[in-house]
C-alpha positions, -999 to +999 in steps of 0.1 A: +096+260+150+105+229+169+107+197+150+086+172+170+087+135+160+053+118+162+054+081+169+030+061+148+019+025+156+019+007+123+002-024+136-035-031+132-057-038+162-062-073+149-025-078+139-022-114+151-052-125+131-041-104+101-008-122+101-026-156+102-047-144+072-014-138+053-004-174+061-038-187+051-035-170+017+001-182+014+015-147+014+040-150+043+069-152+020+053-127-004+042-132-040+067-136-068+082-103-078+062-089-107+031-110-098+009-079-098+029-059-124+000-058-149-024-046-122+001-019-111+005-008-147-032-005-151-034+016-119-006+039-131-022+043-165-057+050-150-045+077-126-016+090-147+008+087-118+045+079-121+043+053-094+017+026-087+023-003-063+006-034-051+019-043-017+018-072+008+024-061+044+040-087+066+051-084+102+083-063+096+084-055+058+062-043+029+069-062-003+059-049-037+049-078-060+034-051-082+057-021-089+056+005-116+079+035-112+103+024-085+128+000-102+149-024-081+129-020-049+113-053-038+105-044-002+110-017+025+108-017+063+072-016+075+078+013+099+084+038+071+059+025+045+028+046+039+011+013+030+014+004+066-008+034+075-033+027+047-036-008+062-050+006+094-083+015+079-108-006+059-112+022+034-089+042+012-063+066+027-055+098+008-027+123+016-031+150-011+000+167+002+022+147+026+040+178+038+008+190+054+005+159+076+025+164+109+027+127+116+046+122+083+070+150+084+099+129+097+092+099+074+123+095+052+102+087+022+088+122+025+115+143+041+144+125+023+156+124-013+126+103-026+102+132-018+068+116-017+042+145-019+010+125-027-001+091-016-034+073-019-038+037-010-068+012-008-064-018+014-067-053-001-092-068+023-102-105+028-139-115+031-134-118+068-121-082+071-083-086+073-061-062+052-033-081+035-017-053+016-025-021-003-030-009-039-015+026-040-005+055-062+023+079-054+035+111-069+062+137-061+037+165-067+006+172-045-027+163-061-063+157-054-086+127-060-123+129-067-147+105-049-150+086-082-112+082-084-111+069-047-138+044-056-118+033-087-087+028-065-108+006-041-120-014-071-084-021-081-078-034-045-108-056-049-093-070-081-060-077-063-080-097-037-097-117-064-062-125-079-050-136-045-080-159-041-075-173-075-038-180-068-047-197-036-072-220-054-045-230-079-021-238-051-045-262-033 
């Protein structure tokens, strides 16, 4: 079988305005490392996953101000991050088994040593509809999520947005 690489455009249709929203919420330089640690820990505990992340997606990188399960990783290139794909939709993205998704087969996070097999991410969306980042869970084993669990993941993303709004108010 021939290994065909599929090119994925990781940029949203409204990328220019989305990047302006990152500036408006003062997220261009990211949040302090660990800012969302407690939220990420709650997500990991709720879903019993070894990895839970809260990300902020800028033009070229994905930063992880909430990181449980991947020590010493503060950011990765946007073009390999599954959070970049989750950002493209205004609803949660779930890959029960990443090896079954042809578009992902050459992604180094899946085909490489890290070996991501499961990913679910809910975008952190502003009131005017721009996705700033993603709350996600990751596992090295395939798994399924129920509709209730997908809804719970979205609720965590909504909590992240509330924290971002609260932080912005405190900075003004």
